[in-house]
CHARMM internal coordinates of N, CA and C (Angstrom, degrees):
IC EDIT
DIST 1 N 1 CA 1.4532
DIST 1 CA 1 C 1.5296
ANGL 1 N 1 CA 1 C 107.73
DIST 1 C 2 N 1.3138
ANGL 1 CA 1 C 2 N 116.06
DIHE 1 N 1 CA 1 C 2 N 133.13
DIST 2 N 2 CA 1.4607
ANGL 1 C 2 N 2 CA 119.61
DIHE 1 CA 1 C 2 N 2 CA -179.57
DIST 2 CA 2 C 1.5145
ANGL 2 N 2 CA 2 C 109.35
DIHE 1 C 2 N 2 CA 2 C -85.22
DIST 2 C 3 N 1.2976
ANGL 2 CA 2 C 3 N 116.29
DIHE 2 N 2 CA 2 C 3 N 167.81
DIST 3 N 3 CA 1.4650
ANGL 2 C 3 N 3 CA 122.09
DIHE 2 CA 2 C 3 N 3 CA -177.75
DIST 3 CA 3 C 1.5270
ANGL 3 N 3 CA 3 C 112.33
DIHE 2 C 3 N 3 CA 3 C -58.28
DIST 3 C 4 N 1.3415
ANGL 3 CA 3 C 4 N 119.21
DIHE 3 N 3 CA 3 C 4 N -46.78
DIST 4 N 4 CA 1.4751
ANGL 3 C 4 N 4 CA 117.79
DIHE 3 CA 3 C 4 N 4 CA 178.39
DIST 4 CA 4 C 1.5226
ANGL 4 N 4 CA 4 C 113.00
DIHE 3 C 4 N 4 CA 4 C -60.58
DIST 4 C 5 N 1.3504
ANGL 4 CA 4 C 5 N 117.14
DIHE 4 N 4 CA 4 C 5 N -35.31
DIST 5 N 5 CA 1.4629
ANGL 4 C 5 N 5 CA 119.16
DIHE 4 CA 4 C 5 N 5 CA 178.66
DIST 5 CA 5 C 1.5260
ANGL 5 N 5 CA 5 C 111.18
DIHE 4 C 5 N 5 CA 5 C -67.44
DIST 5 C 6 N 1.3313
ANGL 5 CA 5 C 6 N 116.93
DIHE 5 N 5 CA 5 C 6 N -38.05
DIST 6 N 6 CA 1.4621
ANGL 5 C 6 N 6 CA 120.49
DIHE 5 CA 5 C 6 N 6 CA 177.49
DIST 6 CA 6 C 1.5219
ANGL 6 N 6 CA 6 C 110.45
DIHE 5 C 6 N 6 CA 6 C -62.00
DIST 6 C 7 N 1.3102
ANGL 6 CA 6 C 7 N 115.94
DIHE 6 N 6 CA 6 C 7 N -41.09
DIST 7 N 7 CA 1.4607
ANGL 6 C 7 N 7 CA 120.62
DIHE 6 CA 6 C 7 N 7 CA -178.99
DIST 7 CA 7 C 1.5322
ANGL 7 N 7 CA 7 C 110.45
DIHE 6 C 7 N 7 CA 7 C -63.39
DIST 7 C 8 N 1.3152
ANGL 7 CA 7 C 8 N 116.30
DIHE 7 N 7 CA 7 C 8 N -34.55
DIST 8 N 8 CA 1.4570
ANGL 7 C 8 N 8 CA 119.59
DIHE 7 CA 7 C 8 N 8 CA 179.84
DIST 8 CA 8 C 1.5258
ANGL 8 N 8 CA 8 C 111.38
DIHE 7 C 8 N 8 CA 8 C -69.43
DIST 8 C 9 N 1.3214
ANGL 8 CA 8 C 9 N 117.29
DIHE 8 N 8 CA 8 C 9 N -33.19
DIST 9 N 9 CA 1.4561
ANGL 8 C 9 N 9 CA 121.05
DIHE 8 CA 8 C 9 N 9 CA -176.17
DIST 9 CA 9 C 1.5261
ANGL 9 N 9 CA 9 C 113.54
DIHE 8 C 9 N 9 CA 9 C -86.42
DIST 9 C 10 N 1.3069
ANGL 9 CA 9 C 10 N 117.48
DIHE 9 N 9 CA 9 C 10 N -22.19
DIST 10 N 10 CA 1.4617
ANGL 9 C 10 N 10 CA 121.28
DIHE 9 CA 9 C 10 N 10 CA -177.25
DIST 10 CA 10 C 1.5219
ANGL 10 N 10 CA 10 C 109.46
DIHE 9 C 10 N 10 CA 10 C -120.29
DIST 10 C 11 N 1.2973
ANGL 10 CA 10 C 11 N 115.89
DIHE 10 N 10 CA 10 C 11 N 142.50
DIST 11 N 11 CA 1.4619
ANGL 10 C 11 N 11 CA 120.23
DIHE 10 CA 10 C 11 N 11 CA 178.99
DIST 11 CA 11 C 1.5194
ANGL 11 N 11 CA 11 C 109.87
DIHE 10 C 11 N 11 CA 11 C -63.38
DIST 11 C 12 N 1.2918
ANGL 11 CA 11 C 12 N 114.63
DIHE 11 N 11 CA 11 C 12 N 143.53
DIST 12 N 12 CA 1.4590
ANGL 11 C 12 N 12 CA 121.03
DIHE 11 CA 11 C 12 N 12 CA 176.09
DIST 12 CA 12 C 1.5230
ANGL 12 N 12 CA 12 C 107.97
DIHE 11 C 12 N 12 CA 12 C -65.06
DIST 12 C 13 N 1.3338
ANGL 12 CA 12 C 13 N 118.44
DIHE 12 N 12 CA 12 C 13 N 144.56
DIST 13 N 13 CA 1.4812
ANGL 12 C 13 N 13 CA 119.75
DIHE 12 CA 12 C 13 N 13 CA -177.61
DIST 13 CA 13 C 1.5232
ANGL 13 N 13 CA 13 C 113.80
DIHE 12 C 13 N 13 CA 13 C -52.45
DIST 13 C 14 N 1.3336
ANGL 13 CA 13 C 14 N 117.62
DIHE 13 N 13 CA 13 C 14 N -38.79
DIST 14 N 14 CA 1.4717
ANGL 13 C 14 N 14 CA 118.29
DIHE 13 CA 13 C 14 N 14 CA 179.60
DIST 14 CA 14 C 1.5265
ANGL 14 N 14 CA 14 C 110.87
DIHE 13 C 14 N 14 CA 14 C -69.45
DIST 14 C 15 N 1.3363
ANGL 14 CA 14 C 15 N 116.68
DIHE 14 N 14 CA 14 C 15 N -34.91
DIST 15 N 15 CA 1.4688
ANGL 14 C 15 N 15 CA 119.46
DIHE 14 CA 14 C 15 N 15 CA 176.74
DIST 15 CA 15 C 1.5196
ANGL 15 N 15 CA 15 C 110.74
DIHE 14 C 15 N 15 CA 15 C -66.83
DIST 15 C 16 N 1.3244
ANGL 15 CA 15 C 16 N 115.86
DIHE 15 N 15 CA 15 C 16 N -40.34
DIST 16 N 16 CA 1.4596
ANGL 15 C 16 N 16 CA 120.60
DIHE 15 CA 15 C 16 N 16 CA 178.19
DIST 16 CA 16 C 1.5292
ANGL 16 N 16 CA 16 C 110.23
DIHE 15 C 16 N 16 CA 16 C -62.94
DIST 16 C 17 N 1.3347
ANGL 16 CA 16 C 17 N 115.93
DIHE 16 N 16 CA 16 C 17 N -44.58
DIST 17 N 17 CA 1.4675
ANGL 16 C 17 N 17 CA 120.15
DIHE 16 CA 16 C 17 N 17 CA 178.50
DIST 17 CA 17 C 1.5228
ANGL 17 N 17 CA 17 C 110.32
DIHE 16 C 17 N 17 CA 17 C -62.61
DIST 17 C 18 N 1.3305
ANGL 17 CA 17 C 18 N 116.64
DIHE 17 N 17 CA 17 C 18 N -40.81
DIST 18 N 18 CA 1.4654
ANGL 17 C 18 N 18 CA 120.74
DIHE 17 CA 17 C 18 N 18 CA 179.74
DIST 18 CA 18 C 1.5247
ANGL 18 N 18 CA 18 C 110.12
DIHE 17 C 18 N 18 CA 18 C -64.81
DIST 18 C 19 N 1.3429
ANGL 18 CA 18 C 19 N 116.33
DIHE 18 N 18 CA 18 C 19 N -41.80
DIST 19 N 19 CA 1.4639
ANGL 18 C 19 N 19 CA 120.59
DIHE 18 CA 18 C 19 N 19 CA 178.95
DIST 19 CA 19 C 1.5276
ANGL 19 N 19 CA 19 C 110.83
DIHE 18 C 19 N 19 CA 19 C -64.05
DIST 19 C 20 N 1.3341
ANGL 19 CA 19 C 20 N 116.56
DIHE 19 N 19 CA 19 C 20 N -42.88
DIST 20 N 20 CA 1.4642
ANGL 19 C 20 N 20 CA 120.29
DIHE 19 CA 19 C 20 N 20 CA 178.01
DIST 20 CA 20 C 1.5186
ANGL 20 N 20 CA 20 C 110.01
DIHE 19 C 20 N 20 CA 20 C -64.40
DIST 20 C 21 N 1.3308
ANGL 20 CA 20 C 21 N 115.79
DIHE 20 N 20 CA 20 C 21 N -40.96
DIST 21 N 21 CA 1.4586
ANGL 20 C 21 N 21 CA 120.02
DIHE 20 CA 20 C 21 N 21 CA 179.46
DIST 21 CA 21 C 1.5269
ANGL 21 N 21 CA 21 C 110.28
DIHE 20 C 21 N 21 CA 21 C -63.69
DIST 21 C 22 N 1.3227
ANGL 21 CA 21 C 22 N 116.48
DIHE 21 N 21 CA 21 C 22 N -41.99
DIST 22 N 22 CA 1.4626
ANGL 21 C 22 N 22 CA 120.77
DIHE 21 CA 21 C 22 N 22 CA 178.60
DIST 22 CA 22 C 1.5249
ANGL 22 N 22 CA 22 C 110.51
DIHE 21 C 22 N 22 CA 22 C -63.51
DIST 22 C 23 N 1.3209
ANGL 22 CA 22 C 23 N 116.77
DIHE 22 N 22 CA 22 C 23 N -44.27
DIST 23 N 23 CA 1.4657
ANGL 22 C 23 N 23 CA 120.11
DIHE 22 CA 22 C 23 N 23 CA 178.19
DIST 23 CA 23 C 1.5196
ANGL 23 N 23 CA 23 C 111.03
DIHE 22 C 23 N 23 CA 23 C -61.69
DIST 23 C 24 N 1.3253
ANGL 23 CA 23 C 24 N 116.63
DIHE 23 N 23 CA 23 C 24 N -41.52
DIST 24 N 24 CA 1.4618
ANGL 23 C 24 N 24 CA 120.94
DIHE 23 CA 23 C 24 N 24 CA 178.13
DIST 24 CA 24 C 1.5233
ANGL 24 N 24 CA 24 C 110.20
DIHE 23 C 24 N 24 CA 24 C -62.24
DIST 24 C 25 N 1.3331
ANGL 24 CA 24 C 25 N 116.14
DIHE 24 N 24 CA 24 C 25 N -43.28
DIST 25 N 25 CA 1.4656
ANGL 24 C 25 N 25 CA 119.44
DIHE 24 CA 24 C 25 N 25 CA 179.92
DIST 25 CA 25 C 1.5228
ANGL 25 N 25 CA 25 C 111.04
DIHE 24 C 25 N 25 CA 25 C -65.09
DIST 25 C 26 N 1.3252
ANGL 25 CA 25 C 26 N 117.21
DIHE 25 N 25 CA 25 C 26 N -38.64
DIST 26 N 26 CA 1.4667
ANGL 25 C 26 N 26 CA 120.63
DIHE 25 CA 25 C 26 N 26 CA 178.70
DIST 26 CA 26 C 1.5249
ANGL 26 N 26 CA 26 C 110.14
DIHE 25 C 26 N 26 CA 26 C -64.40
DIST 26 C 27 N 1.3223
ANGL 26 CA 26 C 27 N 116.78
DIHE 26 N 26 CA 26 C 27 N -44.27
DIST 27 N 27 CA 1.4681
ANGL 26 C 27 N 27 CA 120.46
DIHE 26 CA 26 C 27 N 27 CA 178.31
DIST 27 CA 27 C 1.5245
ANGL 27 N 27 CA 27 C 110.59
DIHE 26 C 27 N 27 CA 27 C -63.50
DIST 27 C 28 N 1.3317
ANGL 27 CA 27 C 28 N 116.38
DIHE 27 N 27 CA 27 C 28 N -43.02
DIST 28 N 28 CA 1.4623
ANGL 27 C 28 N 28 CA 120.65
DIHE 27 CA 27 C 28 N 28 CA 179.31
DIST 28 CA 28 C 1.5228
ANGL 28 N 28 CA 28 C 110.47
DIHE 27 C 28 N 28 CA 28 C -63.23
DIST 28 C 29 N 1.3308
ANGL 28 CA 28 C 29 N 116.54
DIHE 28 N 28 CA 28 C 29 N -42.48
DIST 29 N 29 CA 1.4606
ANGL 28 C 29 N 29 CA 120.39
DIHE 28 CA 28 C 29 N 29 CA 178.48
DIST 29 CA 29 C 1.5263
ANGL 29 N 29 CA 29 C 110.72
DIHE 28 C 29 N 29 CA 29 C -60.87
DIST 29 C 30 N 1.3206
ANGL 29 CA 29 C 30 N 117.14
DIHE 29 N 29 CA 29 C 30 N -43.75
DIST 30 N 30 CA 1.4635
ANGL 29 C 30 N 30 CA 120.91
DIHE 29 CA 29 C 30 N 30 CA 179.25
DIST 30 CA 30 C 1.5234
ANGL 30 N 30 CA 30 C 110.82
DIHE 29 C 30 N 30 CA 30 C -62.81
DIST 30 C 31 N 1.3408
ANGL 30 CA 30 C 31 N 116.21
DIHE 30 N 30 CA 30 C 31 N -42.47
DIST 31 N 31 CA 1.4652
ANGL 30 C 31 N 31 CA 120.00
DIHE 30 CA 30 C 31 N 31 CA 178.38
DIST 31 CA 31 C 1.5230
ANGL 31 N 31 CA 31 C 110.54
DIHE 30 C 31 N 31 CA 31 C -62.41
DIST 31 C 32 N 1.3284
ANGL 31 CA 31 C 32 N 116.45
DIHE 31 N 31 CA 31 C 32 N -41.30
DIST 32 N 32 CA 1.4640
ANGL 31 C 32 N 32 CA 120.10
DIHE 31 CA 31 C 32 N 32 CA 179.23
DIST 32 CA 32 C 1.5279
ANGL 32 N 32 CA 32 C 111.04
DIHE 31 C 32 N 32 CA 32 C -65.89
DIST 32 C 33 N 1.3253
ANGL 32 CA 32 C 33 N 117.04
DIHE 32 N 32 CA 32 C 33 N -39.85
DIST 33 N 33 CA 1.4691
ANGL 32 C 33 N 33 CA 120.12
DIHE 32 CA 32 C 33 N 33 CA 177.64
DIST 33 CA 33 C 1.5292
ANGL 33 N 33 CA 33 C 110.58
DIHE 32 C 33 N 33 CA 33 C -61.83
DIST 33 C 34 N 1.3350
ANGL 33 CA 33 C 34 N 115.96
DIHE 33 N 33 CA 33 C 34 N -42.12
DIST 34 N 34 CA 1.4620
ANGL 33 C 34 N 34 CA 119.90
DIHE 33 CA 33 C 34 N 34 CA 178.63
DIST 34 CA 34 C 1.5247
ANGL 34 N 34 CA 34 C 110.78
DIHE 33 C 34 N 34 CA 34 C -65.37
DIST 34 C 35 N 1.3308
ANGL 34 CA 34 C 35 N 116.32
DIHE 34 N 34 CA 34 C 35 N -40.05
DIST 35 N 35 CA 1.4630
ANGL 34 C 35 N 35 CA 119.80
DIHE 34 CA 34 C 35 N 35 CA 179.35
DIST 35 CA 35 C 1.5235
ANGL 35 N 35 CA 35 C 110.82
DIHE 34 C 35 N 35 CA 35 C -66.79
DIST 35 C 36 N 1.3190
ANGL 35 CA 35 C 36 N 117.10
DIHE 35 N 35 CA 35 C 36 N -40.11
DIST 36 N 36 CA 1.4631
ANGL 35 C 36 N 36 CA 121.18
DIHE 35 CA 35 C 36 N 36 CA 177.75
DIST 36 CA 36 C 1.5253
ANGL 36 N 36 CA 36 C 110.16
DIHE 35 C 36 N 36 CA 36 C -62.18
DIST 36 C 37 N 1.3240
ANGL 36 CA 36 C 37 N 116.60
DIHE 36 N 36 CA 36 C 37 N -43.58
DIST 37 N 37 CA 1.4717
ANGL 36 C 37 N 37 CA 120.44
DIHE 36 CA 36 C 37 N 37 CA 178.69
DIST 37 CA 37 C 1.5241
ANGL 37 N 37 CA 37 C 110.72
DIHE 36 C 37 N 37 CA 37 C -61.59
DIST 37 C 38 N 1.3340
ANGL 37 CA 37 C 38 N 116.62
DIHE 37 N 37 CA 37 C 38 N -42.17
DIST 38 N 38 CA 1.4729
ANGL 37 C 38 N 38 CA 120.36
DIHE 37 CA 37 C 38 N 38 CA 178.89
DIST 38 CA 38 C 1.5210
ANGL 38 N 38 CA 38 C 110.38
DIHE 37 C 38 N 38 CA 38 C -64.76
DIST 38 C 39 N 1.3260
ANGL 38 CA 38 C 39 N 116.98
DIHE 38 N 38 CA 38 C 39 N -40.91
DIST 39 N 39 CA 1.4641
ANGL 38 C 39 N 39 CA 120.41
DIHE 38 CA 38 C 39 N 39 CA 179.23
DIST 39 CA 39 C 1.5280
ANGL 39 N 39 CA 39 C 111.26
DIHE 38 C 39 N 39 CA 39 C -66.18
DIST 39 C 40 N 1.3189
ANGL 39 CA 39 C 40 N 117.26
DIHE 39 N 39 CA 39 C 40 N -37.01
DIST 40 N 40 CA 1.4690
ANGL 39 C 40 N 40 CA 120.15
DIHE 39 CA 39 C 40 N 40 CA 177.23
DIST 40 CA 40 C 1.5252
ANGL 40 N 40 CA 40 C 110.74
DIHE 39 C 40 N 40 CA 40 C -65.03
DIST 40 C 41 N 1.3440
ANGL 40 CA 40 C 41 N 116.41
DIHE 40 N 40 CA 40 C 41 N -40.56
DIST 41 N 41 CA 1.4758
ANGL 40 C 41 N 41 CA 119.34
DIHE 40 CA 40 C 41 N 41 CA 176.80
DIST 41 CA 41 C 1.5244
ANGL 41 N 41 CA 41 C 110.07
DIHE 40 C 41 N 41 CA 41 C -63.43
DIST 41 C 42 N 1.3208
ANGL 41 CA 41 C 42 N 116.41
DIHE 41 N 41 CA 41 C 42 N -42.30
DIST 42 N 42 CA 1.4686
ANGL 41 C 42 N 42 CA 120.48
DIHE 41 CA 41 C 42 N 42 CA 179.04
DIST 42 CA 42 C 1.5237
ANGL 42 N 42 CA 42 C 110.52
DIHE 41 C 42 N 42 CA 42 C -64.10
DIST 42 C 43 N 1.3319
ANGL 42 CA 42 C 43 N 116.78
DIHE 42 N 42 CA 42 C 43 N -40.50
DIST 43 N 43 CA 1.4628
ANGL 42 C 43 N 43 CA 120.69
DIHE 42 CA 42 C 43 N 43 CA 178.16
DIST 43 CA 43 C 1.5281
ANGL 43 N 43 CA 43 C 110.77
DIHE 42 C 43 N 43 CA 43 C -60.83
DIST 43 C 44 N 1.3304
ANGL 43 CA 43 C 44 N 117.03
DIHE 43 N 43 CA 43 C 44 N -44.67
DIST 44 N 44 CA 1.4623
ANGL 43 C 44 N 44 CA 120.79
DIHE 43 CA 43 C 44 N 44 CA 178.72
DIST 44 CA 44 C 1.5247
ANGL 44 N 44 CA 44 C 111.06
DIHE 43 C 44 N 44 CA 44 C -61.99
DIST 44 C 45 N 1.3177
ANGL 44 CA 44 C 45 N 116.28
DIHE 44 N 44 CA 44 C 45 N -41.87
DIST 45 N 45 CA 1.4613
ANGL 44 C 45 N 45 CA 120.61
DIHE 44 CA 44 C 45 N 45 CA 178.42
DIST 45 CA 45 C 1.5283
ANGL 45 N 45 CA 45 C 110.37
DIHE 44 C 45 N 45 CA 45 C -62.43
DIST 45 C 46 N 1.3253
ANGL 45 CA 45 C 46 N 116.68
DIHE 45 N 45 CA 45 C 46 N -43.95
DIST 46 N 46 CA 1.4647
ANGL 45 C 46 N 46 CA 120.44
DIHE 45 CA 45 C 46 N 46 CA 179.40
DIST 46 CA 46 C 1.5269
ANGL 46 N 46 CA 46 C 111.50
DIHE 45 C 46 N 46 CA 46 C -65.59
DIST 46 C 47 N 1.3291
ANGL 46 CA 46 C 47 N 117.08
DIHE 46 N 46 CA 46 C 47 N -35.35
DIST 47 N 47 CA 1.4674
ANGL 46 C 47 N 47 CA 120.11
DIHE 46 CA 46 C 47 N 47 CA 176.83
DIST 47 CA 47 C 1.5292
ANGL 47 N 47 CA 47 C 110.60
DIHE 46 C 47 N 47 CA 47 C -63.67
DIST 47 C 48 N 1.3450
ANGL 47 CA 47 C 48 N 116.21
DIHE 47 N 47 CA 47 C 48 N -40.96
DIST 48 N 48 CA 1.4697
ANGL 47 C 48 N 48 CA 120.07
DIHE 47 CA 47 C 48 N 48 CA 178.02
DIST 48 CA 48 C 1.5228
ANGL 48 N 48 CA 48 C 110.43
DIHE 47 C 48 N 48 CA 48 C -63.44
DIST 48 C 49 N 1.3192
ANGL 48 CA 48 C 49 N 116.73
DIHE 48 N 48 CA 48 C 49 N -44.88
DIST 49 N 49 CA 1.4708
ANGL 48 C 49 N 49 CA 121.03
DIHE 48 CA 48 C 49 N 49 CA 179.07
DIST 49 CA 49 C 1.5187
ANGL 49 N 49 CA 49 C 109.97
DIHE 48 C 49 N 49 CA 49 C -62.01
DIST 49 C 50 N 1.3327
ANGL 49 CA 49 C 50 N 116.66
DIHE 49 N 49 CA 49 C 50 N -42.91
DIST 50 N 50 CA 1.4639
ANGL 49 C 50 N 50 CA 121.45
DIHE 49 CA 49 C 50 N 50 CA 178.98
DIST 50 CA 50 C 1.5280
ANGL 50 N 50 CA 50 C 110.66
DIHE 49 C 50 N 50 CA 50 C -59.92
DIST 50 C 51 N 1.3241
ANGL 50 CA 50 C 51 N 116.13
DIHE 50 N 50 CA 50 C 51 N -43.48
DIST 51 N 51 CA 1.4635
ANGL 50 C 51 N 51 CA 120.23
DIHE 50 CA 50 C 51 N 51 CA 179.66
DIST 51 CA 51 C 1.5261
ANGL 51 N 51 CA 51 C 110.97
DIHE 50 C 51 N 51 CA 51 C -64.52
DIST 51 C 52 N 1.3320
ANGL 51 CA 51 C 52 N 117.21
DIHE 51 N 51 CA 51 C 52 N -40.79
DIST 52 N 52 CA 1.4670
ANGL 51 C 52 N 52 CA 120.69
DIHE 51 CA 51 C 52 N 52 CA 177.53
DIST 52 CA 52 C 1.5283
ANGL 52 N 52 CA 52 C 110.77
DIHE 51 C 52 N 52 CA 52 C -62.38
DIST 52 C 53 N 1.3181
ANGL 52 CA 52 C 53 N 117.27
DIHE 52 N 52 CA 52 C 53 N -41.78
DIST 53 N 53 CA 1.4686
ANGL 52 C 53 N 53 CA 121.22
DIHE 52 CA 52 C 53 N 53 CA 179.21
DIST 53 CA 53 C 1.5247
ANGL 53 N 53 CA 53 C 109.96
DIHE 52 C 53 N 53 CA 53 C -63.82
DIST 53 C 54 N 1.3275
ANGL 53 CA 53 C 54 N 116.79
DIHE 53 N 53 CA 53 C 54 N -43.51
DIST 54 N 54 CA 1.4690
ANGL 53 C 54 N 54 CA 120.14
DIHE 53 CA 53 C 54 N 54 CA 178.71
DIST 54 CA 54 C 1.5300
ANGL 54 N 54 CA 54 C 110.87
DIHE 53 C 54 N 54 CA 54 C -61.10
DIST 54 C 55 N 1.3345
ANGL 54 CA 54 C 55 N 116.46
DIHE 54 N 54 CA 54 C 55 N -41.69
DIST 55 N 55 CA 1.4642
ANGL 54 C 55 N 55 CA 119.81
DIHE 54 CA 54 C 55 N 55 CA 178.65
DIST 55 CA 55 C 1.5239
ANGL 55 N 55 CA 55 C 110.63
DIHE 54 C 55 N 55 CA 55 C -64.62
DIST 55 C 56 N 1.3270
ANGL 55 CA 55 C 56 N 116.87
DIHE 55 N 55 CA 55 C 56 N -41.80
DIST 56 N 56 CA 1.4636
ANGL 55 C 56 N 56 CA 120.46
DIHE 55 CA 55 C 56 N 56 CA 178.57
DIST 56 CA 56 C 1.5240
ANGL 56 N 56 CA 56 C 111.26
DIHE 55 C 56 N 56 CA 56 C -64.20
DIST 56 C 57 N 1.3186
ANGL 56 CA 56 C 57 N 117.30
DIHE 56 N 56 CA 56 C 57 N -40.14
DIST 57 N 57 CA 1.4672
ANGL 56 C 57 N 57 CA 120.42
DIHE 56 CA 56 C 57 N 57 CA 177.45
DIST 57 CA 57 C 1.5296
ANGL 57 N 57 CA 57 C 110.80
DIHE 56 C 57 N 57 CA 57 C -62.82
DIST 57 C 58 N 1.3206
ANGL 57 CA 57 C 58 N 116.03
DIHE 57 N 57 CA 57 C 58 N -40.71
DIST 58 N 58 CA 1.4626
ANGL 57 C 58 N 58 CA 120.03
DIHE 57 CA 57 C 58 N 58 CA 178.72
DIST 58 CA 58 C 1.5294
ANGL 58 N 58 CA 58 C 110.41
DIHE 57 C 58 N 58 CA 58 C -63.45
DIST 58 C 59 N 1.3254
ANGL 58 CA 58 C 59 N 117.05
DIHE 58 N 58 CA 58 C 59 N -41.68
DIST 59 N 59 CA 1.4703
ANGL 58 C 59 N 59 CA 120.95
DIHE 58 CA 58 C 59 N 59 CA 178.21
DIST 59 CA 59 C 1.5233
ANGL 59 N 59 CA 59 C 110.48
DIHE 58 C 59 N 59 CA 59 C -62.61
DIST 59 C 60 N 1.3302
ANGL 59 CA 59 C 60 N 116.93
DIHE 59 N 59 CA 59 C 60 N -45.77
DIST 60 N 60 CA 1.4694
ANGL 59 C 60 N 60 CA 121.00
DIHE 59 CA 59 C 60 N 60 CA 179.18
DIST 60 CA 60 C 1.5225
ANGL 60 N 60 CA 60 C 109.76
DIHE 59 C 60 N 60 CA 60 C -61.32
DIST 60 C 61 N 1.3311
ANGL 60 CA 60 C 61 N 116.95
DIHE 60 N 60 CA 60 C 61 N -43.01
DIST 61 N 61 CA 1.4642
ANGL 60 C 61 N 61 CA 120.69
DIHE 60 CA 60 C 61 N 61 CA 179.48
DIST 61 CA 61 C 1.5332
ANGL 61 N 61 CA 61 C 110.71
DIHE 60 C 61 N 61 CA 61 C -61.97
DIST 61 C 62 N 1.3366
ANGL 61 CA 61 C 62 N 116.39
DIHE 61 N 61 CA 61 C 62 N -44.84
DIST 62 N 62 CA 1.4650
ANGL 61 C 62 N 62 CA 119.83
DIHE 61 CA 61 C 62 N 62 CA 179.64
DIST 62 CA 62 C 1.5260
ANGL 62 N 62 CA 62 C 111.30
DIHE 61 C 62 N 62 CA 62 C -63.02
DIST 62 C 63 N 1.3317
ANGL 62 CA 62 C 63 N 116.93
DIHE 62 N 62 CA 62 C 63 N -40.38
DIST 63 N 63 CA 1.4679
ANGL 62 C 63 N 63 CA 120.20
DIHE 62 CA 62 C 63 N 63 CA 178.27
DIST 63 CA 63 C 1.5255
ANGL 63 N 63 CA 63 C 110.61
DIHE 62 C 63 N 63 CA 63 C -65.15
DIST 63 C 64 N 1.3232
ANGL 63 CA 63 C 64 N 116.82
DIHE 63 N 63 CA 63 C 64 N -39.61
DIST 64 N 64 CA 1.4651
ANGL 63 C 64 N 64 CA 120.35
DIHE 63 CA 63 C 64 N 64 CA 179.09
DIST 64 CA 64 C 1.5262
ANGL 64 N 64 CA 64 C 110.30
DIHE 63 C 64 N 64 CA 64 C -64.06
DIST 64 C 65 N 1.3235
ANGL 64 CA 64 C 65 N 116.67
DIHE 64 N 64 CA 64 C 65 N -45.09
DIST 65 N 65 CA 1.4636
ANGL 64 C 65 N 65 CA 120.52
DIHE 64 CA 64 C 65 N 65 CA 179.23
DIST 65 CA 65 C 1.5262
ANGL 65 N 65 CA 65 C 109.68
DIHE 64 C 65 N 65 CA 65 C -62.95
DIST 65 C 66 N 1.3232
ANGL 65 CA 65 C 66 N 117.39
DIHE 65 N 65 CA 65 C 66 N -42.68
DIST 66 N 66 CA 1.4640
ANGL 65 C 66 N 66 CA 121.08
DIHE 65 CA 65 C 66 N 66 CA 179.55
DIST 66 CA 66 C 1.5244
ANGL 66 N 66 CA 66 C 110.38
DIHE 65 C 66 N 66 CA 66 C -63.69
DIST 66 C 67 N 1.3278
ANGL 66 CA 66 C 67 N 117.44
DIHE 66 N 66 CA 66 C 67 N -39.62
DIST 67 N 67 CA 1.4688
ANGL 66 C 67 N 67 CA 121.06
DIHE 66 CA 66 C 67 N 67 CA 179.37
DIST 67 CA 67 C 1.5205
ANGL 67 N 67 CA 67 C 110.31
DIHE 66 C 67 N 67 CA 67 C -67.25
DIST 67 C 68 N 1.3262
ANGL 67 CA 67 C 68 N 117.37
DIHE 67 N 67 CA 67 C 68 N -40.19
DIST 68 N 68 CA 1.4708
ANGL 67 C 68 N 68 CA 120.71
DIHE 67 CA 67 C 68 N 68 CA 179.05
DIST 68 CA 68 C 1.5244
ANGL 68 N 68 CA 68 C 110.35
DIHE 67 C 68 N 68 CA 68 C -66.03
DIST 68 C 69 N 1.3385
ANGL 68 CA 68 C 69 N 116.64
DIHE 68 N 68 CA 68 C 69 N -40.07
DIST 69 N 69 CA 1.4645
ANGL 68 C 69 N 69 CA 120.32
DIHE 68 CA 68 C 69 N 69 CA 178.24
DIST 69 CA 69 C 1.5273
ANGL 69 N 69 CA 69 C 110.31
DIHE 68 C 69 N 69 CA 69 C -66.02
DIST 69 C 70 N 1.3108
ANGL 69 CA 69 C 70 N 117.03
DIHE 69 N 69 CA 69 C 70 N -37.09
DIST 70 N 70 CA 1.4618
ANGL 69 C 70 N 70 CA 122.13
DIHE 69 CA 69 C 70 N 70 CA -179.68
DIST 70 CA 70 C 1.5256
ANGL 70 N 70 CA 70 C 110.62
DIHE 69 C 70 N 70 CA 70 C -67.97
DIST 70 C 71 N 1.3445
ANGL 70 CA 70 C 71 N 116.57
DIHE 70 N 70 CA 70 C 71 N -39.15
DIST 71 N 71 CA 1.4629
ANGL 70 C 71 N 71 CA 121.34
DIHE 70 CA 70 C 71 N 71 CA -178.67
DIST 71 CA 71 C 1.5245
ANGL 71 N 71 CA 71 C 111.78
DIHE 70 C 71 N 71 CA 71 C -75.16
DIST 71 C 72 N 1.3041
ANGL 71 CA 71 C 72 N 118.03
DIHE 71 N 71 CA 71 C 72 N -23.58
DIST 72 N 72 CA 1.4670
ANGL 71 C 72 N 72 CA 120.44
DIHE 71 CA 71 C 72 N 72 CA -175.49
DIST 72 CA 72 C 1.4825
ANGL 72 N 72 CA 72 C 114.44
DIHE 71 C 72 N 72 CA 72 C -79.88
END
COOR INIT
IC SEED 1 N 1 CA 1 C
IC BUILD
């Protein structure tokens, strides 16, 4: 097989590097998408916890006010 024939059958080194780079970028993009999705789920969970804490604080405040009114 002559050199030009070999080149036709095998990817050029720069093409191979570009293909590997593209594959790496695709994998990285997928990993980032998965991480973003996980962070969004965590954010939603934290928002729910925050809302529960706010509700509990409001209940404690109302009980304190009611106790102060009762004692007065």
